[in-house]
Every structure is written in C-alpha cells, then in structure tokens.
N, C-alpha and C positions, 0 to 999 in steps of 0.2 A: 710456259717460256716467257721470260720478261723481256720487253723491248721498249727502250725510250724512244718516245716520237714527240716531237715539238708541238706545242699548241697550234702554231700557224699551219704546220702540215696537216694536222686534223681538221683544222678549219676550213682549209681549202678544199677538203674532201667532202664537206657537206653538200656541194654542189655537183651534180652528175657530170656536167661537161668538164668542170675542172679536174674531177677525178679521172675522167677519160683521158684528158690531155696529159696527166701525169702517170698513165697506166696504173692507177690505183683503184682500190675497191670503193665504193660510195659509203660514207659514214652516216650510220643511222643512229642518232643518240637516244631516241625515244621510240623504240619499236614496240609491237604488241607484247614483249616480254616485259615492258617497263610499266611501273605505276605511273599515274598522272604526276605532272611536275607539282611540287608543293613548297618549295623553299621561299622564305620571305626574303626581302631585299637584304636585311641584315646578315643572313646566311651567304648571300651571293658576295657581299663586300668582304665577308670573312675570307672567302675562298680567294679573293684577289689580294688580300692580305697575306694568305699563305704562300701565293706565287710571289709576292715581293719578298718574302722572308726566305724563299728557297726551300719550303717544306715540300717533301716528296708527294706526289699525288699519284695513287696506284688506281689504274682503271681495268676492269675485267670485260673482255670482249669475246664475241663468238664470230669466227668467220663463216660467211655464207656466200661462197664462190658461186653456188648454183643459182642465186637469185639474181638474174640478169635482166629484168624488166625495165630497170632504169639505167643500169651501168653495165656494160659488156664485161667487165672486170668482176662483177658481183658485189656483194655488200658485206660491211663489217657491222654487227650490232653490238651496241654497248649494253652489257649484261649488269653491270654495276658501276656506278661513277657518272651517270648522266647529269645529275644536278651540278657536280663539279665542272664538267666540261661545258654544260649550257651556260654557266655562270661566266666563265672566261670569254666564251664567244658572244655573249649578249654584252658584256663590257667592251669588248673590241668592235661591237657594232654601235657603240655609244648608246646602249639600252639604258644605263643609269649612271649616275655620278657617284664618286666616292664619298664616304661620310666616316667620321671618326667614331669608334665605338669603344666599349669597356675593355675589349681584349685587342683592339687593332693596334699595330706597331707604330713606331714614330714615323717611319717612311710614309706609311698610307695616311697618318695623320696630317701630315704636311701637304698631302695632296687632295684634302677634303674639299668637296665642291666641284671637282674636276671630272670630266668625261675622259674617255680614252684618247680623242682626238686633240684634247688639251694638254696633254702630257708631253715632256720633252722626248725626243728621239731616242736617247739611250734607255729611258723607261720603258718606251713603247717596245723597243727590241727585246728587253728582257722578257717581257709578257709573252711577245710572240715566240720566243725560243725556249719558253718554259718547258722542261721535259717532263712528259706525262710517262709513267712507267706502266705500259700495257701488259696485262696478264692475259695471254691467249689461252682460252679454256680448251683443254684437249677434246678432240672429236668424240673419244668415248664417253666423256662426261657430257658434252653438248648435246648428244643424241639420246641420253638416258634420262626420261623424266624425273625418276627418283633422286638421281644424283644433282641434278639441277635444282630440285626443291630443296635438298640438304644444303648445297652451296649457297643458294638464295637466303635460306634462313640464317645461316651463320654469318654471311656477309652483313645482314640487316639486324643483328643483335645490339648494335649501338643504340639504336633508336627505340620508338615505340614497338613493343612486341606485335609481330605480324599475325593477323587473323588468318582463318584457314583460306579465304579467297586469295589473299595477299601471298600466302606461302605458295599457292598453286600457280600464280600468274606465268612463271616461265614454261612450266610444264603444259599449260593449256593455251600457250599463246595463239596458236592457229584458231582455236574456238573463239577466243576473246575478239580477235581481230575481224573474223568473217561473220560471226553469228550474234555475239553478246553485245559489242558496242553499237552496232546499227539498232539493235532492239532498245538499248537503254534510251535512244532519243525519243522513241514514241511511247514508252513506259513512263517516262518522267512526268510528273504532275498529273497521275492518274490515282483511282482508288488504291491500287497496289503499291504505289510509290507516290505519294503526294509532294515529296520534296522536290527541289530544283537541281540538286546535284548528288550523285551517288557517292558517298564518301566511304572510302576504303573498301569498295567493291560491293556495297550492301545490296544494290539492285542486281548487279551481276550474279551474285550468289542466289538471289531469288529467282532468276531467269532460268538458272540451272536447275533448281527445285522444280519449276514448271516442266522442263525437258524430261527431268527423270521420273517424275510422276506419270508422264504420257508413256514413256517406255518400259518402266518397271513397276507394275500394279502390284506385284506380289512382294515387294520388299518389306520388310519390317525393321525399323529402327529409327535414329534420329535423322533430321534433315541433313546435317552434315554428313551422316553416314550414307544416306541416300545419294547425296551428290557425289561422294567419293566412289560409291559402287557403280554409279552411272558412268563416271569417267573411265573407270577401268573397264567396264563392259562395252562401252561405245567407242572409246577413242583408242585403246591398245596401250601397249606397254613400252614404246619406242616413240620418239619424236617423229620419225619418219611415217610410222603408222598412225600417229595422231593427225599429222598433215594430210594424209591420204583419206583418212576418216572424215575429216572435215571437208575436203574435196568432193568426196562421194555422197556425203549425208547432210552437210551443211545447209543445202537449200531445203531439205525436208525439216530440220530443226528450225531454221527461221521461218518456214511456213507455219509451223506448230506455234511459235511464239505469236506470230501474227493473228493465228486463229484464237489463241488464249485472249489477245488483246482485244479482239472484236467480240468475243463472248463477255469480257468484262464490261465493255462500253454498252452493250445491249442491257446486261443487268442493271447497270447504273441508270440507263434511261428508263427503266421498269421499276425504279425506286427500291431496288432490293436491299441497297446498303443505308438507307434512310432510317433514322431513328423513329420508331412507330409513334412516339409521343410528340417530338418536336418537328419531325418531318425533314430534318437536317441530316446530311449525310456525315456521320461521325462514327466510323468503324473503330472499335477499341483496338489498340495496338496489338495486343495479343492475337486478335481475330485477323488483323492485317498480316501478321507474320505466319499464321498457321491456316486458319479457315479458309481465307481468300485464295491463297495459292492451291490448296487442295481442291477448292471447288474448281478453279480454273482449269487445273491439271486433269482432274478426273472428266470434266465435261469435254475438254478437247480430246481425251482419249476416247470418250463414248461416241462423240460426233466427229467423225473424220473430215466432214464437210460443214462449214459454216451455215450453209442452207439448211442442212439437216437440224442443226441446233435451233435456228431460226423458226423453223416450222412448229417447234414445240416450246419456244421460249417464254411463252405467257404462262402456261402451266407450270413449267419448271421454276420461273422466277417467283411465283407465288409460293411454291413449297419451299424453295431455299429461304425466302424471306421469313416465312412462318416457322420452319423448322430449325433454321440456323442462325439468321442474321438478326432476327428480331429479339433473340436471347442474349443474355450477358455472358461473357466468357465463364463466369462461375457457374451459371446456371447449366450450360452446356456440359461443362466438366462434370458436374453432379449428374446429369442425365446419362452420360456415356461411361462414367466411372473411371476410376484411377487416382492415383496419388498425386497428379499434376499434369501439366500439358506436356507429356512426354511422348516417347516412342509409342507406348500402348495407346494413349489418348489418340494420337495421329492415326494409328491403324484402325481404331474404332471410328474415328471421324471419317476416313476414307470410305470405310464400308457403309457408313450412313449416307454419305454422298453418293456412292455407287448404288444403293438402293433407291434413292430418289431418281437418279438418272436412268437406271435400268428398268424402272417400271414404265418408262415412256416408249411407245411403240412408234417408230418413225414411219409416217405415211408415205405412200408413193406420191410423187409430185404430179404425174401425168394422168389425165382422164383417159379411160378407155375409149375406143373408137366407138364402140356401141353407145356409151353414155353421151358421147358428143353427138352422134346422130340423133339420139332421142332429144336432147336439148335443143337441137337445131329445129326440130319439128315443132316443139312446144313454143319456140320463139317466133314461129311462122315463116322461118327461113331468113330472118332479119339479122343482121349483125347489131349488137346491142350497144356498140361503141359509136358507129357512125349512123345507124338507123337505116342503113341501105340494104337491099337484098343481098344474100350471099348466092351468086350465080353458080350454076352448074360446073363451069371450069375454073372457079375461083377456090384457092386454098383457104381453109379455115383451121382455127385452133380452140381449144378449151382453155378458159381464163378463169382463175379463182376470184370470186367477187370479194372475199376477204382474202388478201394475198397469202399465199401458202408460207411466205417468209415471216408473216405475222401471226402464224397459228392457223390460218385458214384451212378447212379441211378438204380432202379431195373426194367430196360426195356430191351427188346430183344437186342437193340443195344449194351448194356454194359454187355451181357451174354456170358459166355463161358462154356463148359461143361468139366469137369475133373472127373477122377477116384476119388473115395471117398477117398482113401488113398493119391493120389496126392493133392487133395484139403486140407487135414488135414495137410500135410507136408508143403505146401505152407503157410498155415495160421500159423502154428508154426514158420516157419523161419521169418515171417514178424512181 
C-alpha cells in the first residue's frame, strides 16, 4: 500500500513524545535492518534538489506496532530510503548548507550557501510539505527472512552490489542489534581485525564465522556456507523465530564471542602472532581471514570456560606458534594439501587445530583435602602468605604457587596452604 506522508509529519515522529502526542508510531530511520549511513554531503544536497524539483521519493517501511518500549503506539522502521529521509531531516535541522553542483537545478543554485533557517518561508513550507510516498511492506513479507532478503537485494541494485553480509542484514537484524554490534566495539583494533571501522560488515561476518565454528564442528564447506548453515540452524526460518532465538540464545552467543576475544588477547600476550624473525606482530592477511578465526572458534568450543583455556595456554600457545602461525600461508597449504585455501583446506586446518587442542587434558583446579592436609604438615602449620599459624578453628585453602590460570599444575609440588582470607586477598590482588 502506497501512502503520501509529508516530510514534516515524518520528522515530528522522530521524537517519542511528539509521536505519542499525535497518536502516531515512532519513526526509526536507521534500525538494525539498516546499513551504516554513508552518503557524502553532495548526495544529501542532491536530495534537497530533488525535493525542490518535486521529484517523487519512495520509502519502504515496516510497521512494528508491537515494539512499545519507547512509544505506546509502536514503531515504524524504514526498510529502504533512510538516507533520503535523513538528508531532509538533517537539512531541516540546519545540519548543512546548500551548494551548487554539476546536476543541481537553478532554484537550488540560487540558494547556495544557505541553511534551512535562512530560506524564505514559502521555500521552507515546500520542503516541510514534500510528500514522501511510503510503501508499506506487507506482513507476510516482513516476517519472512527469505522474502526480505530478495526485496532488499532488488531495492539496492542501483548502487554497489551487496555482499553476503549486506544481503542478510534485514533477515538477521535481531542478531546484529543484540550480539554482533556490541562485539564489534571490542574486536576493533585487535589481531583479528586491526582496522578502525568495519566496512560493509567485514567484522560482523567474521564474528558469525566464530559463532558457527563453535556450534557446527562437523560442517564442511566455505565460510560463507558455514555462516548461512549456522543462521538456518540456529535462527529459524521466520523473523519471529529469529527474534525468539536471539532472546533465548543471544547471551550465550555474546559470551562465546567474549571468550574468543579473551583467548585471542592471551595468545597475543604470549607472542603467538609475532613473526619469528622480526618479533613483530604481522599476521598475513590470508591467515587473518582463515587460520586465526578457526583457531579462536575451535579453542572456544574446546574450552567452555576461559579458566580452562588459561590453565593450558602456555603449552597451547607454543604449539600454535610453531605448528601454525610461524609458517607462511603457502607452507601451511603445502603441508595440509589441497588446490587452494578453500573448503577442503579449511576442514583440514580445523582437524589440525582440534588435534592440538584435543591433546590437552584440562587439570582439576582444586587440590584434594588429603593433599592440603599433607602440605599443611610440611609447612609446619604456617600460612605461607602471612607467616602466621593456621589455628584449629581457622579455615584454610590450597593455593597454586604458579597460578592455575597461567598453566600451574594441580600437584603437590605446586601447592601451598594459606588462610582462607589470605588466599582471597591474594586472588583479589592478582
């Protein structure tokens, strides 16, 4: 259904209180279904030129009456046309001044240098009353991830061809908003993603690879195929199922990404990613796209708790450094075999990583009561932290001399007995 709505009417709905006052739904121009804003100033000015010329502007929207967190009437999400609306709204807020361009019309050229507040009242009124043709997406389409993806692709064919992540944005909007975008903030500037900005979803795609590697250890295929298979298996085939999946499993996925991040930083601290000759961290781009995500995903699957990984990280780091990251991508390809760094190579790589991590036996963290009593006798009944006697009615605990999280073994040779309060203080200080 097409419906003409004036620019000022839409503008007033950007504010929840204003929308409530007019019994309207809140307008969300850039929801989780949208890519990041990327129009340069010239495009924004061209949009104002289109308004002045009276060119028709079509906006696609999805009604979200059930989303009442900010407005009791619900929300309307812009599906396509966010840049157009945002340009008009920004100009109405005096966000930029007009400037003549190679394709701008005579009327706009005569207004060059002026902001909205500097225009004559009749011109302001024309801009405010500019009719936007709103195309409301039918519920049967809005709730179907496959149809949304097809519509999204076809609406965006005029520009740069969308990559796999960009094509999936509307269909995985709940996942992006709740899990991926928060993780992007702490993965930026790391060995996995040294850049400062995730362009066209490059980091978001990589994060989905990590999640898929943790949940789907038996998948054989490309990384794109792995991500698509994970989305189908974990998210479901309707938008309602996908929202529910994120609600019930989103915290687990977020925790998995946090654990991968901690594993990566621990390996970085142990110089796993450093060039063996120069000592400088310089992972080849091919390794950054394949070896590193596979290492992180496999290790996060093998070690469900970061403490378990840290108890073995020194030995693991040594093997990962010597058997994977000290080699060139070409040497590792030759070792594993295959015609290229394709799905076959990735499967063999995962088997190799699992062989390294699977050989590790995670030690128990707690010392037995028998071992603690024996150690206390050898210590002469003294707490080795405060050097005071451990009295009969005082609680005591076994402590790793070399911390368990640093690979210290749970053996009598690495055991010392401390007052419980001394042990807690020592742990808190570290």
